[in-house]
N, C-alpha and C positions, 0 to 999 in steps of 0.2 A: 675538624677531624672527629671529634666525639659523635657528631650527628651521623658521620658515615658508618662508624662502628654501630650505632644504634640501628641504622637502616639495615646493614648487613645481617645483624642478629635477628631482626624482625622478619626477614625473609629466609632465615635459615642458611645464609651464605657463610656464617662464621659461628663458632662456639658461643655459648651464652656468657662465658666469663672473659671473652677477649678484651672488652672495654675495661673491666676491672683490673685484669693483669697488666694491661698497657699503662694504666694510671699508677698502679702500685710499683711496677718495676721502674717507672720513671722516678719515683720517690726514692727507691733503693739507690739508683744511680746518682742521685742528687744529695747524698748524705754529706754533711759538713759539720765541723765542731761548733757547738753553740757556746753561749757566754756563761752557762751554769757552773758553779763551783761547789764542790763537795768539801765542806769545812768542818773539821773536827774541833770540839770544844777545847781540847787540850792544846791546840796549836792556833791560838787567836791571831798571831802575827803572820802565820803562813797558811794560805788557803789550801790545805792539803787534808786528804782523808785519813792518812796514816803517816805518822812522822818519819818513819824509817823505810818507806816504800810500800806499795801494794803488791802482793804476790798473786792474788787470786780474787776474782769476782764471779758472782752467779746471780741470776734473776729468777724468781719463782715463776713457774709455768702455769699457775692456776689464774691469778689475777694479772700477772705481769706487772706487779706494783712495787714489790719489795726487792731491793738489791742488797746482797750480802757480800761484804768485803773482809779479806783477811791480810793482815800486814806482816812484813818481815820481822817485826818486833814482838809477834805473837798476838797482836791486838786484833779484835773482831768488831765489826759494826754493822748495823742494819739501818738502811736508808729507805725512806718512803718516797718513790719517784713522782708521786702526785702532791707532795707537801711543799714544793718550791714556791716561794713568794715571788711573784712577777716583779715586784718593786726591788727585790734584793738579788735575784738570780742566784740564790744560794740555798744548798741543801744542808740540813743539820741531821745528825744520826738520831733515829728513834731511840736506840739503846746501843751502848758500846761497852766493851771490856778492854781496858788498856793493858799495857805490857807488864804491869804489877800484878796481874791476875794470877791466881794459884792454878789455873787450868793448864795452858800450854806454856812450857819453859822456853821454847825456841820458835822460830818462825813458822807460820802457816804455809803449808804447800798446796792444799786443795780444800775447797768447800763444796757442798752440794746439798741442796734441800731434800728432805725426805720425799720419796717418790710419790706418795699419795696424800701428803699433808705438809704445807709449807710451815706449820707451827713447830716443826723440828728440822734440824739439819745436822749434817756430819762434817767434821774437820779432821784433816790429818796434818802431821807436823814433823819437822826435823827432830823433835824430841822422842821419836819412835812410837808415838801414840796415835790412835784413831779414837775420836770421841763423838758422842751423840749429845747434842744440845737442845734446849728448849729455845725456840725463837722469841718467846716473850720475856724470858728472864735472863737469857744467855748463861744459864747454869747447866753443867754437864750432868746428864743422868746415866751415863755409861762411858767407860773407858777401857780401851783395849791396848795393852802393851805388846807391840810386835817385835821388840828387841832388835829393831834395825830402823834406819831412816826411812820414813814413809814418804816416797816422792809423790804418790798420786793414789786415788782411790775412785771407785765407780760404783753406782747403784743402777740396776736395770730400770729403765723408765716404764716397762710394761709388766714386769715379773710378779708372780704371786709370792715367790720366795723373797726373802730379805737378806740375801747374801751380798756382802760388800767385797768387791775385788780390789786388792791392795797391791800396789807395786812398791817394792822396797829395795834396799841394797842387796838383799838375798836373792839369788837367781832362781826364784820360784814365785809364782803369783800366789798370794795368801787370800783365802776366802774366809770372811768373818760372818757368822750367822747372828744377826741382831735379835732373833727370837730366843735362842739358846745362850746367847752372850759368850759364845766360844768360837775359837778359830778352828773351823771344821777340818780343812785339809788344804794341801798346797798343790799347785800345778807345776810340775817340774818338766823342764826341757830347754829353757834358755840357759846360757852359760855366763850371763852378766846381770847387772842390776836391772830391775824392771822400772822403766821410766814412764810408761803409758799403758793405760788399760781402757777398754771401751766395750760395753754390752751391746749386742745386736738390738736395734729398735723394732725388729719384727719377730725375733725368736728368743724367747726368755732364757734359754739355756746356753746360748752361744756368746762366747767371749773372745775378744782380740786383745793381744798384748804386744808390746815392743820393748826391747831391751838395749843395753849398751853393746851387746854382741852383734847388733845390726839386724837381727832377725825379728820378723813379725809372725806370731803363731795364732792359730785358732783352736778354741777348746769347746768341748761339749761337756758341761759339768755333771751330766747324768751318767756319763760313761766311766768305767773303771779306769781305762786307758784314755784319759780325757782329751788328749791332743788329737785334733782333726787333721791338721796339715800346716805347712809352713810356706810362706811367700818367697819367691825367687825373682829378683829383679831381671834376670836373663830370660824369664819365661813370659813371652808375649802370646803364647797360644792357649794357655790355660791347662797345662799338664801338671797340676799342683803334685809335688813330690808326695809319694805314699810312704807309709811306715814300712821299715825294713823288717822282715820277719826274722832274718838271721841276726841283725844287730839289736832288734827290739826298740828301734826309735827312728826318727826322721833324719834325713841327711841335713848337713850344716849349711842349708841354703840361706842367702842373705837377701833381705828386702832393700837394704841400704849398705853402704860402705862405711857408716858411722853409726853412732848411737841413735836410736829411734825414740824421740821424746814427744811425739804427738800422733794420735790416732782419732779419727772421727768417721762415723758412718753416715752415708746419705739417709734421708728420711725413709726411703723404701727399702733399704738394707741391701741394695743390689751392688753398691760400690763402697770401697774403703779408701780413705785418704790418709796417707802417712807422711810425716815430716822427720827430718834427721839432720845430724851434724854434717853430713855430706852436702848440705845445702841443696837438697832436692826435695821436691814435693812429688809424690807418686799417688796415682789413682789406680785402684785395683778392681777388677771384676770379681765379686765375692762368690759367684756361682762356679767359676772355673779356676780362680786364683790368678788370672792373667794380668800382667802388667799392661795397662792400656796405652803406655808410652806418651802420655800427655806431657809436653815439654813447657814448663813454666818459665824458662828463661834464666839468665845469669843473675838476676837481681836478689834472689832469695838469700837470706842470711840466717844462721842458726848455730850458736856457739855455746849455749848455756845448758847445763844439766836439768834445770827445772823444766817441768812440762811446757811445751809450746804448742798449743792446740788451736789450729785454725777453726773458724765456724762458718756454717752455711747459712745464707739467707733462706727464710722458709719458702718452700716451693710454691705455696699458695699465692705468693706475691709475684711470681715470675712466669714467663711463657714456658711452655713444655720444652724440656731438654735444654734449658738455658740457666742451669744452676749457677749460683755465684758464690765464690769462696773469698772470705776475708782472712788475710794472713798477717799475723803480728811480726813486722819485719824491722827490728831494732826500733828506731824512732819514727816509724811510719807504719801505715796499714796498707797492704797491697790488696787491690780488688781484682780478681781473676774470673773469667768464664771457666768453669770447672772442667768441661770435657774438651775445650780446645786449648786451655793453657794461656789464652790471650789476656794480657794485662789490660784492665779497663781504666784503672785509676791508681794513682799514688796518693793516699790520704794522709795529710800532714796537719798538725795543729800549730797554731802560734803560741808562743810563750805565754803562759798564764802569768798574770801579775802576782808577785809574791813567791812564785816557785823558783827555786834556785837552780840554775844551770851552770855548767862549767865552761867558761870561755877559754880557760887555760888548756882544757883538753883539746878544743879545736885548734888552738895555736900550736900545739905539739903535733898536729896531724893524727891524733888517735881518735878512736871511737868515743863518743860521749854516751855513756851508759846511764847517766842520771835520768834521762828522759825516755829509757827504753820501755817499749810496750810489753807488758808482762802477761796480759790476759785479755780476752774479749768475751763479751755477753751480748746476746740479742734479747730485746724486750719483747715478750710475747704479746700478741694482739696489737702491736704497733709496729711502725717502721722507724725503729730506733736501735742504735748500736752504742755500746758502752766499752770503753777501754781503760784498763788499769796500767799505771806507770810506776816505774822504779823510783821516781822522785816523790812519790807519796800521793799523787793526784789521781782523780778518776775524771774522764772526759766523756761527755754525752755527745753523740753524733745524730743529728736530726736533718731531715730533708730541707734543702734550700728551696723555698716556695716562691711563687710568683710575686707575693707580697715582699718577700726579702729582697728579691731582684729589683723590684720597683723602688724600694727604700734605698738600696745601694746606689741606683741610678740617680735618684734624687740627691743623695749625699755627694756623689761625684759632680753633678751639675752645680751644686752649691759651692763646692770647693773650687771648681773652675771659675765660677763667677767671682768669688773672693780673690782667687789668684789674679784674675784679670783687673779687678778694682785696685789690687795692691800694685800691679805692674804700672797701671795708668797713674796712680798716686805717686809712684817712684819716679816716673818720667817727668811729671809736673815739678816735684820737689827738685829734681836735678836741673831743670830749666831755671827755676826760681833761684836756686843757689848760684847757678852760673851768672845770672844777670846781676844779682846783688854783689857778687865778688869782682865784676868787670869795672874797670875805671872808665868814667864816662867824662868827655871833654867838651866845653862850649867855647866857641870863638878862639880856639888855640890855647885857652887857658886850661891847665890841668887842675881839676877840682878833686 
């Protein structure tokens, strides 16, 4: 098959990147949990990254090497993804700050590396603060008290400005300027707590936000009246509601019928994906504001106020218009074709050794939240996915290679042979026992 792709490319029958995307997309479809364990030094008897659960993870986009994780107990750790010993299959943190730290008093809600330098990162917390840390020392160099629970924050990946958009319990998006160290202004328009914010990947001044009121709003931070528009789930034609001159604002259109706790842009900025407690995933055309009406089926689950942000596989790995969405769905990860809503896989991991799960919960017919997937991160420059879990563990998902399949087949053959030998041995033992127990007579005399 590869020879055919090379032939077609050499004669101009296909694009030059067809062979590459065919191979890389095959790897994306073949992701499976590997045996690596993220083990914190303070929990030697339990192979977990954070004792009280992992709330958020992020991987630097420069080298794609360092993973940053934040715990429900306010702990923070940095992991070198290239430091695993093959003989041990275990990651140890490069540096960590446990829950006795003086920095954050409550659980971490979001982490993000500095946009142009992975030597610094931002963290937000339920303790009302946004902090700037050094990645080398885990010491905070700046702290901002927003006087409200900070559910999420976002830095623009392309902007020259250093504004951090923060979503809090207050019904307005807060903008913090890292240069001046002050909260510059607020973006008012929502009527509920802000659970999700995301900057455009192509326009440095455009921001999207979602709130508990079910609305998703667009903002241009350069304008005095910053609000650009609001999405409407009933609008499939792209007539985004305009600002009312008489009332001085936008109508109360809803993108979802429940709180919106996840927003992500596609790489080209042409589409926006939103998730909500109404257990719907919606895809929007950002040029017109139209609901594309992609149906992802009835499997989607979403019940927590914490951010639940899906991620997209890099488009460079995939054929044109075949974007893939990964959605953290309770105890599994759902893989979808983005523009068709077709479910491709339900990705589940086996129970890790030493990780406690609740059998009692299953027995009572209730959801087991101990193993819930809380966050996802894609490793730049590789075909690797990482998931954070509320049981304190972090799981690495890597492609199932032909070598893995061959080894599995050999293992199955070995097990079948051993089973066959055991079965034969059991039959012989039964025959032997039957013969030794049977009474044998000679010449009519019982012996």
